[in-house]
SETIKOL-931314 format. One record per atom (N, C-alpha, C): atom name; y, z, x. Coordinates in steps of 0.1 Angstrom, whole numbers. Each point is the difference from the previous one (the first is absolute). Layout:
N
  atom     py     pz     px
    CA      Y      Z      X
...
END
This chain:
316
  atom     py     pz     px
     N      6     26    214
    CA      3      6    -18
     C    -10      3     -2
     N      0     10     -8
    CA     -6      7    -10
     C     -5     -1    -13
     N    -16     -5     -1
    CA     -2     -1    -13
     C     -9      7    -10
     N      0      4     -9
    CA     -8     14     -9
     C     -1     -5    -10
     N    -15     -3     -1
    CA    -16      0    -12
     C      1     12     -7
     N      2     -1    -11
    CA      1     15     -8
     C    -19     -2     -8
     N     -5    -12      8
    CA    -17      1     -9
     C     -6     -2     16
     N    -12     -3     -2
    CA     -8     -6     12
     C     -8    -17     -4
     N      6    -10      8
    CA      0    -11     -7
     C    -19     -2      9
     N     -7     -9     -5
    CA    -13     -3     10
     C      6     -2     19
     N     -8      5      3
    CA     -4     -3     13
     C      5    -16      7
     N     -5     -9     -7
    CA      1    -19      1
     C     15     -1      2
     N     10      5    -13
    CA      9      2     -6
     C     11      3     12
     N     -1     15      5
    CA      4      3     11
     C     -1     -6     13
     N    -10     -5      3
    CA      0     -2     18
     C      6    -17     -2
     N      0     -7    -15
    CA      9    -14     -3
     C     19      8      2
     N     -2      8     -3
    CA     14      5      6
     C      2      4     16
     N     -6      4      2
    CA     -3      6     16
     C      6    -18     10
     N    -13     -8     -7
    CA      2    -16      5
     C     16     -8     -3
     N      1      4    -12
    CA     15     -8     -5
     C     15      6      6
     N     -3     13     -1
    CA     12      9      8
     C     -3     11      9
     N     -2     -8     12
    CA     -5     10      8
     C      9     13      7
     N     17     -5     -3
    CA      9      6      6
     C     -1     14     -9
     N     -1     -2    -13
    CA     -1     14     -9
     C     -7      8     -3
     N     -2     14     -1
    CA     -3     12     -7
     C     -1     -1    -11
     N    -11      3     -3
    CA     -4      1    -13
     C    -13     13     -1
     N      8      7     -9
    CA     -8      8     -5
     C     -8      1    -15
     N     -9     11      2
    CA     -3      0    -17
     C     -6     10     -4
     N      4      5     -7
    CA     -7     15    -10
     C      3      0    -15
     N    -12      8     -6
    CA     -3      3    -17
     C     11      3     -3
     N     13     -6      1
    CA     10      7    -11
     C     10      0     11
     N     13      1     -5
    CA      9      7      9
     C      2     14      1
     N     -7      8     -6
    CA     -1     14      3
     C     -6      0     11
     N     -8     -4      5
    CA     -9      0     11
     C      2     -4     12
     N     15     -6     -2
    CA      4    -12     12
     C      9     10     11
     N      5      9     -3
    CA      6      9      9
     C     13     -7     11
     N     -4      1     11
    CA     16     -6     10
     C     -4    -16     -4
     N    -11     -5     -4
    CA      2    -17     -1
     C      4     -2    -15
     N      4      8     -9
    CA      9     -2     -9
     C     16     -3      0
     N      3     14     14
    CA     13     -2     -2
     C      3    -10     12
     N     -9     -5      9
    CA      8     -8      8
     C     -3    -15     -5
     N     -7     -3    -12
    CA     -4    -13     -3
     C     16     -8     -6
     N     -4    -10     -1
    CA     13     -8      6
     C     -1    -12    -13
     N    -17      2     -8
    CA     -3    -10     -5
     C    -14      9    -12
     N     -4      3     -7
    CA     -9      4    -11
     C     -6     -7     -8
     N    -15     -5      5
    CA     -1     -7    -12
     C    -13     10     -6
     N      0     -6    -13
    CA     -6     10    -10
     C     -6     -4    -14
     N     -5      2     -7
    CA      0     -2    -14
     C      8      2    -14
     N      9     10      7
    CA     11      2     -9
     C     -3     12    -12
     N    -11      6      5
    CA      0     13     -8
     C      0     12      9
     N      4      1     11
    CA     -4     14      5
     C     16     -1      8
     N      9     -6     -6
    CA     16      3      6
     C      8      9     -4
     N     11      9     -3
    CA      7      3     -4
     C     10      4      6
     N     11      5     -5
    CA     19      1      7
     C     -5      9     10
     N    -10      7     -3
    CA     -1     13     16
     C     -5     -7      9
     N    -10    -11      1
    CA     -2     -4     14
     C      5    -18      5
     N      9     -1    -12
    CA      9     -9      4
     C      9      5      7
     N      7     12     -1
    CA      9     12      8
     C     -8      0     13
     N     -8      3     -2
    CA    -11      6     14
     C      1    -14      7
     N     -3    -14     -3
    CA      2     -9     10
     C      9     -3      6
     N      7      6     10
    CA     15     -2      3
     C      1    -13      8
     N     -7     -6      6
    CA     -2    -15      3
     C      0     -8    -11
     N     -4     -1     -8
    CA     -6     -8    -12
     C      9    -13     -5
     N     -3    -12      4
    CA      9    -10     -4
     C    -11     -9    -10
     N    -10     -1      3
    CA     -4    -10    -17
     C    -20      7      0
     N      0     -4    -14
    CA    -13      4     -9
     C     -3     -9     -6
     N    -16     -2      2
    CA     -6    -10     -1
     C    -10      5    -11
     N      1     -7     -9
    CA     -7      9    -12
     C    -17     -8     -2
     N    -10      3      1
    CA    -10     -9      3
     C     -5      1    -18
     N      3     -2     -9
    CA     -3     -3    -14
     C     16    -10     -3
     N     -2      0    -12
    CA      9     -4    -13
     C      9      6     -5
     N     -8     14     -5
    CA      2     11     -8
     C     10     12      7
     N     15      0     -4
    CA      9     12      7
     C      5      7     -9
     N     -7      3     -8
    CA      6      9    -15
     C      4     17     10
     N     -5      2     11
    CA      1     10      0
     C      9      5     19
     N      5    -14     -1
    CA     10      1     14
     C     15      6     -1
     N      2      3     14
    CA     14     12     -6
     C      9    -14      5
     N      0     -6     -6
    CA     15    -14      1
     C     14      5      4
     N      0     11     -8
    CA     15      7      3
     C      1      2     15
     N     -6      9      3
    CA     -3      7      9
     C     -1    -16     12
     N     -7     -6      0
    CA     -2    -15     14
     C     17     -5     -4
     N      4      2    -10
    CA     14     -7      0
     C      8      7      4
     N      1      8      1
    CA     14     11      6
     C     -7     -3     15
     N    -12     -1      5
    CA     -1      0     17
     C     -2    -13      6
     N      0    -11    -10
    CA      3     -7      0
     C    -11     -8      7
     N    -15      3     -8
    CA    -12     -8      5
     C     -2     -8     -6
     N     -7    -10      7
    CA     -2    -12     -5
     C    -17      2    -10
     N     -3     -7     -9
    CA    -10      1     -5
     C     -5    -10     -4
     N    -15     -2      2
    CA     -7    -15     -5
     C    -13      4     -2
     N     -5     -4    -12
    CA    -14      0     -3
     C     -9    -13      0
     N    -12      2     -3
    CA     -7    -12      3
     C     -3     -8    -18
     N      5      4     -6
    CA      4    -13    -12
     C     -8    -14      0
     N    -13     -2     -8
    CA     -3    -14      2
     C     -9      1      4
     N     -6     11      6
    CA    -16      0      4
     C    -11      4    -11
     N      6      2    -10
    CA     -4      0    -13
     C     -6    -10     -6
     N      8    -10      1
    CA      3     -8    -11
     C    -15     -4     -2
     N     -9     -4     13
    CA    -16     -9     -3
     C     -8      9    -11
     N     -2     11      9
    CA     -6     11    -11
     C      0      3    -12
     N     11      2     -3
    CA      6      3    -13
     C      4    -12     -8
     N      4    -17      4
    CA     -4     -7     -9
     C    -13     -5     -4
     N    -10      6     14
    CA    -15     -5     -8
     C     -5      9    -10
     N      6     15      0
    CA     -8      9     -7
     C      8     -1    -16
     N      9     -7      2
    CA     10     -2    -17
     C     -4    -16     -4
     N     -5     -9      7
    CA     -6    -10     -7
     C    -15      5     -2
     N     -5      7      7
    CA    -18      5      0
     C      2      7    -12
     N      9     13     -5
    CA      3      8    -15
     C      3    -11    -10
     N      4    -13      0
    CA      6     -7     -8
     C    -13     -9     -6
     N     -7     -4      7
    CA    -12     -8      4
     C    -10     10     -9
     N      2     11      4
    CA    -15      9     -5
     C      2      4    -14
     N     16     -2     -6
    CA      8      4     -9
     C     -9    -15    -13
     N      6    -10      9
    CA     -4    -10    -10
     C    -12     -9      3
     N    -11      3      7
    CA    -13     -3      1
     C     -6     13     -1
     N      1     12     -8
    CA     -7      9     -3
     C    -12      6      6
     N      5      0     14
    CA    -12      7      7
     C     -4     14      0
     N      8      4     -5
    CA     -3     19     -5
     C     -7     -2    -13
     N     -3    -10     -8
    CA     -7      1    -12
     C    -15     -9      2
     N      2     -5     12
    CA    -14    -11      2
     C     -9     11      4
     N      6      6     14
    CA     -3      8      8
     C     -7     12     -7
     N      6      5    -10
    CA     -8      9    -11
     C    -10     -8     -7
     N     -1    -10     -3
    CA     -7     -6     -7
     C    -13     -3     12
     N      4     -3     12
    CA    -14      2      3
     C     -4     11      4
     N      8     13      8
    CA    -10     12     -2
     C     -9      3    -15
     N      5     -8     -9
    CA    -11      6    -12
     C     -7    -14     -2
     N     -1    -10      8
    CA    -13     -9      4
     C      2     -6    -15
     N     16     -3     -4
    CA      4     -9    -14
     C      3    -12      8
     N     -8    -12     -7
    CA      3    -15      5
     C     14     -1    -12
     N      8     -1      0
    CA     11     -3    -10
     C      4     -8      9
     N      3    -10    -11
    CA      9    -14      2
     C     10     -4     -7
     N      5     12     -8
    CA     10      3     -7
     C     12      6      2
     N      0      2     11
    CA     15      6      6
     C      6     -8      0
     N     15      4      0
    CA      9     -9     -4
     C      9     -1     11
     N      1    -10      8
    CA      1     -2     14
     C     14     -9      0
     N      9      1      4
    CA     11     -6      2
     C      1     -8     16
     N     12     -7      0
    CA      7     -6     13
     C     16      5      6
     N      2      1      9
    CA     12      0      2
     C     10     -8      3
     N    -10    -12      0
    CA     10    -16     -1
     C      8      0    -15
     N     14      3      0
    CA     10     -2    -10
     C      2     13     -2
     N     -2      7      6
    CA      4     18     -5
     C     15     -2      8
     N      5     10     -6
    CA     19      7      0
     C     -5      8     11
     N      4      3     14
    CA     -1     10      4
     C     16      6      7
     N      5     12     -8
    CA     15      5      6
     C     -4     15     10
     N     10    -10     11
    CA     -2      9     12
     C     13     10      1
     N      0      9      0
    CA     13     12      5
     C     -1      4     12
     N      3     -5      8
    CA      6     -4     16
     C     -3     -7      8
     N      8    -11      2
    CA     -8    -16      2
     C      7      3     14
     N     -5      6      5
    CA      7      3     19
     C    -16     -6      6
     N     -7      6     13
    CA     -9     -2      5
     C    -11     -2     -4
     N     -2     12    -12
    CA    -13     -1     -2
     C     -1     -7    -15
     N     13      5     -3
    CA      0    -11    -15
     C     -2    -14      0
     N     13      0     11
    CA     -4    -19      4
     C    -17     -3      3
     N     -8      7      7
    CA    -12     -4      4
     C     -6      1    -13
     N     -1     11    -12
    CA     -6      0    -14
     C      8    -12     -7
     N      6     -7      3
    CA      6     -9    -11
     C     -5    -17     10
     N     -3      4     15
    CA     -7    -15      1
     C    -14      2     -3
     N     -4     10      3
    CA    -18     -3     -5
     C     -3     -1    -13
     N     15      1     -9
    CA     -5      0    -17
     C      4    -15     -2
     N      9     -7      8
    CA      1    -17     -2
     C    -14     -4      2
     N     -5      6     11
    CA    -18     -7      4
     C    -10      2    -12
     N      7      5     -7
    CA    -11      5    -10
     C      6     -8    -17
     N     12     -6      1
    CA      5    -11     -6
     C      6     14     -9
     N     10      7      0
    CA      2     10     -9
     C     19      0      0
     N      2      5     -9
    CA     17     -4     -2
     C      2     13      8
     N     14     -1      9
    CA      2     10      6
     C     16      2      0
     N      4     16     -6
    CA     13      4     -2
     C      3     10     12
     N     10      1      7
    CA      0      9      1
     C     17     12      1
     N     -2     11      6
    CA     13      6     -2
     C      3      9      9
     N     17     -1      4
    CA     -2      8     13
     C     12      2      0
     N      7     10      3
    CA     16      4      6
     C      9     -8     -7
     N     -1     -9     13
    CA     11    -11      2
     C     -2    -19    -11
     N     -9     -1     -4
    CA     -3     -9     -8
     C     -6    -12     11
     N      3      2     16
    CA     -5     -6      4
     C    -14    -10     -1
     N      8    -16      2
    CA    -16     -3     -3
     C    -10     -4     12
     N     -8      0     -6
    CA    -15     -6      8
     C     -9     -5     -7
     N     -8     -5     17
    CA     -1    -19     -5
     C    -15      4     -4
     N     -9      8     -4
    CA     -9      3     -7
     C      0      3    -14
     N     11      1     -5
    CA      3      6    -16
     C      7    -10     -7
     N     -4     -1     -9
    CA      6    -11     -8
     C     14      2     -6
     N      0     17     -4
    CA     11      0      0
     C      5     15      3
     N     10      3     10
    CA      3     13      1
     C     17      3     -5
     N      1     16     -3
    CA      6      4     -5
     C      5     15      5
     N     12      9    -10
    CA      0     13      6
     C     -5      5    -10
     N     -2     16      7
    CA     -1     10     -8
     C      6      3    -17
     N     11     -6      0
    CA      9     -3    -11
     C     -5     -6    -13
     N     -7     -9      6
    CA     -8     -9    -13
     C    -13      2      3
     N     -6     13      6
    CA    -12      0     -7
     C     -8      4    -10
     N     11      1    -13
    CA     -5     -2    -13
     C     -6    -17     -5
     N     10     -9      2
    CA     -4     -7     -3
     C    -12    -12      8
     N     -8      6      6
    CA    -13     -7      6
     C    -11      8      0
     N      2     16     -5
    CA    -10      7      0
     C    -11      1    -13
     N      5     -6     -9
    CA     -8     -3    -14
     C     -5    -14      2
     N      1     -5      5
    CA     -6    -15      4
     C    -16      2     13
     N      2      9     10
    CA    -13      5      4
     C    -12      0     -4
     N     -6     -5     10
    CA    -18      6     -2
     C     -2     10      6
     N      5      0     13
    CA     -1      9     11
     C     16      8      4
     N      0     11      2
    CA     12      2      2
     C     -1     11     18
     N      4     -7     10
    CA     -3      9     10
     C     11      5      8
     N     -1     10      4
    CA     10     10      9
     C     -5      5     12
     N      6     -5     12
    CA      5     -1     13
     C     10      9      2
     N      6      5     -7
    CA     15      6      3
     C     -1     14      8
     N      7      3     10
    CA      2     10      6
     C      6     12     -6
     N      4     10      3
    CA      6     14     -8
     C     14     -2      8
     N      6     -1    -15
    CA     17     -1      9
     C      6      4    -13
     N     11      4      3
    CA     12      0    -11
     C      0     -8    -12
     N     -4    -12      1
    CA      5    -10     -9
     C    -17     -5     -6
     N    -14      7      6
    CA     -8     -3     -7
     C     -7     10     -5
     N      6     14      6
    CA     -9     10     -9
     C      3      3    -13
     N    -12     -3     -7
    CA     -2      1    -18
     C      6    -12     -2
     N     -2     -8      0
    CA      9    -16      1
     C     -8     -4    -13
     N    -15      3     -5
    CA     -5     -5     -9
     C      2     13    -11
     N      1     -8    -12
    CA     -1     14    -13
     C     -8      2     -1
     N     -1      0    -17
    CA     -8      3    -13
     C      3    -14     -5
     N     11     -5      0
    CA      2     -7    -12
     C     -6    -20     10
     N      2      8     20
    CA     -6    -18      2
     C    -16     -2     -4
     N     -6     12      0
    CA    -15     -3     -5
     C     -3     -5    -11
     N     11      5    -14
    CA     -1     -4    -13
     C      4    -12      1
     N      2     -6     10
    CA      7    -15     -3
     C     -9     -6      6
     N    -10      3     11
    CA    -10     -8      1
     C    -10     -5     -7
     N     -5    -16      5
    CA    -15     -3    -13
     C    -10     15     -2
     N     -8     -2     -7
    CA     -9      9     -5
     C    -14      0     12
     N      2    -13      1
    CA    -15     -8     10
     C      9      3     17
     N      9      4      0
    CA     10      2     15
     C    -11     12      6
     N      3     -9     13
    CA     -7     23     13
     C     14     -3     10
     N      0     10      0
    CA     11      6      5
     C     -9      6     15
     N      7     -7     15
    CA     -5      7     14
     C     12      5      7
     N     -9     14      6
    CA     15      5      7
     C     -8      4     11
     N      8     -3     12
    CA     -6      2     16
     C     12      3      7
     N     12     -4     -6
    CA      8      5      9
     C      4     20      0
     N      9      3     -8
    CA     -1     13      3
     C      0      8    -15
     N     -3     12     -5
    CA     -5      2    -12
     C      9      8     -3
     N     15      0      3
    CA      8      2     -5
     C     11     -7     -8
     N     -7    -13     -4
    CA      5    -12     -8
     C      3      6    -13
     N    -11      4     -6
    CA      0      4    -14
     C     -8     16      0
     N      3      7    -11
    CA     -5     11      0
     C     -9      3     -4
     N    -16      6      7
    CA     -6     -2     -4
     C     -3      3    -13
     N      5     15    -10
    CA     -1     -2    -11
     C      5    -12    -10
     N      3     -5     10
    CA      3    -15    -10
     C     -9    -10     -5
     N     -9      1     14
    CA    -10     -9      3
     C    -14      2     -8
     N      3     18     -3
    CA    -10      7     -7
     C      3     -4    -18
     N      6      3     -5
    CA      5     -5    -12
     C     -4     -9     -7
     N      6    -15     11
    CA      0    -14     -5
     C    -18     -6      5
     N     -4      9      6
    CA    -15     -6     -1
     C     -7      8    -10
     N      2     13     -1
    CA     -6      3    -10
     C     -2     -6    -18
     N     15     -6      0
    CA      9     -5    -10
     C    -14    -16      0
     N     -1     -6      9
    CA     -8    -11      6
     C     12    -12     -1
     N     12      7      4
    CA     12    -14     -2
     C     -2    -11     12
     N     -6      0      9
    CA     -8     -8     10
     C    -15     -3      0
     N     -5     -4      8
    CA    -16     -1     -1
     C     -3      8     12
     N     10      1     13
    CA    -14      4      8
     C     18      3     14
     N     -1     10      8
    CA      9      8      8
     C     -7      0     13
     N      3     -4     10
    CA     -5      4     14
     C      7      0     11
     N     -5     15      3
    CA     10     10      3
     C     -8      5     15
     N     14     -6     10
    CA     -6      4     15
     C      9     11      6
     N      8      1    -11
    CA     11     15      9
     C      3      7    -13
     N      9     10      1
    CA     -2     10    -13
     C     13     12     11
     N      4      7    -14
    CA     11      3      5
     C     -1     14      9
     N    -11      6     -3
    CA     -6      7      7
     C    -10      0      6
     N     -2     -5     19
    CA    -15     -1      3
     C     -6     11      7
     N    -11      0      2
    CA    -13     -4     -9
     C      1      3    -13
     N     -6    -14     -9
    CA      1      9    -12
     C    -14      5     -1
     N      8     16    -12
    CA    -10     15     -1
     C    -10    -12     -5
     N    -10     13     -3
    CA    -14     -3     -2
     C      7      6    -14
     N    -12     -6    -12
    CA      3      5    -14
     C     16     -7     -7
     N      3     -9      7
    CA     11     -4     -4
     C     -1    -12     -7
     N      4     -2    -12
    CA     -5     -8     -9
     C     -2    -16      0
     N      9     -6     15
    CA     -1    -13      0
     C    -15     -2      4
     N     -6     12      8
    CA    -14     -4      8
     C     -8     -6    -12
     N     -5      4    -12
    CA     -5     -1    -10
     C      4    -12    -13
     N     13     -6     -1
    CA     -1     -4     -6
     C     -5    -20      2
     N     -6     -1    -10
    CA     -8    -19      0
     C     13     -9      5
     N     10      1     -5
    CA      9    -11      3
     C     13      3     15
     N     -2      5      3
    CA      6      8     17
     C    -12      0     12
     N      2     -4      9
    CA     -5     -1     12
     C      6      5     12
     N     -5     12      9
    CA      6      9      7
     C     -8     -9     11
     N      8      1     12
    CA     -5     -4     13
     C      7      8      7
     N     -1      8     13
    CA      7      8      1
     C     11     -4     13
     N     10     -6     -1
    CA     11     -8      9
     C     -9     -6     13
     N     -4     -6     -6
    CA     -8     -9     14
     C      3    -16     -1
     N      4     -1     -5
    CA      5    -19     -4
     C      8     -9     15
     N      5      8     10
    CA      6      0     10
     C    -10      1     10
     N    -11      6      0
    CA    -12      6     12
     C     -5    -13      3
     N      0      1     15
    CA     -9    -17      7
     C      0      8     13
     N    -14     -1      6
    CA      0     -2     12
     C      9     -2     12
     N      7     -8     -6
    CA     11    -10      9
     C     14      6     -3
     N     -5     10     -4
    CA     17      9     -4
     C      5      1     15
     N     -2      9      7
    CA      2      2     15
     C      6     -7      8
     N     -8    -14      2
    CA      5     -9      9
     C     11    -10     -7
     N      0     -2    -12
    CA     14     -6     -5
     C      9     10      2
     N      2      6      1
    CA     12     15      0
     C      5      3     18
     N    -13      0      4
    CA      4     -4     15
     C      3    -14      2
     N      5     -8     -3
    CA      2    -15      3
     C     14      3     -2
     N      3      5    -12
    CA     17      0     -5
     C      6     16     10
     N     -8      7      6
    CA      6     11      7
     C      3     -9     13
     N     -9     -8      4
    CA      3     -7     14
     C      9     -3     -1
     N      5    -14     -8
    CA      8     -8     -1
     C     14     11      2
     N      4     11    -10
    CA      8      6     -3
     C      2      7     16
     N    -12      6      6
    CA      0      7     13
     C     10     -8     11
     N     -6    -16     -3
    CA      9     -9     14
     C     15     -3    -10
     N     -1      2     -8
    CA     17     -3     -5
     C      9     11      3
     N     -3     11      1
    CA      2     11      3
     C      1      3     13
     N    -10     -4      6
    CA      5      4     21
     C     11    -10      3
     N     -2    -13     -9
    CA     14    -11      6
     C     13      3     -5
     N      0      9    -11
    CA     13      4     -5
     C      2    -13     -9
     N     -9     -6     -9
    CA      1    -16     -5
     C      3     13    -15
     N      0    -12    -12
    CA      0      8    -12
     C     -5    -11     -9
     N    -11     -3     -1
    CA     -8    -11     -6
     C    -15     11      0
     N      6     12     -8
    CA    -12      6     -1
     C     -7     -5    -15
     N    -18      3     -2
    CA     -3     -6    -14
     C      1     20     -5
     N      2     -9    -19
    CA     -1     13     -6
     C     13     13      3
     N     15     -5      6
    CA      8      9      1
     C      3      8    -13
     N      0     11      0
    CA      5     11    -12
     C     15      1     -5
     N      3     -5    -11
    CA     14      5     -3
     C      1     16    -11
     N      2     11     12
    CA      1     13      1
     C      3      6    -16
     N     15    -13     -5
    CA      2      7     -8
     C     -8      0    -15
     N     -7    -14      0
    CA     -9     -2    -12
     C     -9      6      2
     N     -8      1     13
    CA    -12      7      2
     C    -11    -12      3
     N      3    -11     -1
    CA    -12     -9      0
     C      6    -16      8
END
């Protein structure tokens, strides 16, 4: 069996594959365009998901399975995969620890006024009148209670917060006090102190939040987006934040990335910009390799208990 990686993992992980799967030939290239005959012969392609297009799918004559070593799949040519009967899996869930910790850190810095405290330190200002609050008793509304949103819910409960989760199906989550569907979003958004989105970019979620949703939020609310930037139009965020409709927006994702220099978000006091790093962790690749190795065993044994098998029609 020929397996092509369209990136070059660390040597330790490559050696691990040789030991665990000695009968399989692994090839590594910096992108599918650099692979040559390895692409044509590959039965399995392992990718981050941003470098494959329809042409490469057609060139890979023996391709049966694609493993995406990330959760985002916006650029994947799913229609071409479906036509060829290709299985697609991804590494959904590996981000839950870093992204949940990032979210709790953001909520803590907001409620504990850490930026203000740090500014006072730089000014050598012994100011004990900073209005510091608590997360306990606050209400967090999580848009997308899946693997990542569920971990945010679990940690939020540890801080004694009230948790409401929204997802497509309304399926109950054990760490949420209430779970409901997108269609009922309006009845919860006005009650939340923190509105956190971990939603992917799909036809159902693209521009889900409108200006009216922000105007329904508490003036003291904070909006945190670590999902995808096309949840809401940037012009809408700019307008409502210029009007101080809510207290703060913490944005880790944007419609266009990287956020260009000179963009007004950079200079606004009530917007915090981070460069799409909520999922970054030194444990990223080892965790994604655990999923890949499980799925590779499933594939080799002709079983069907894949982790994160993608519905190609829905794109997730």
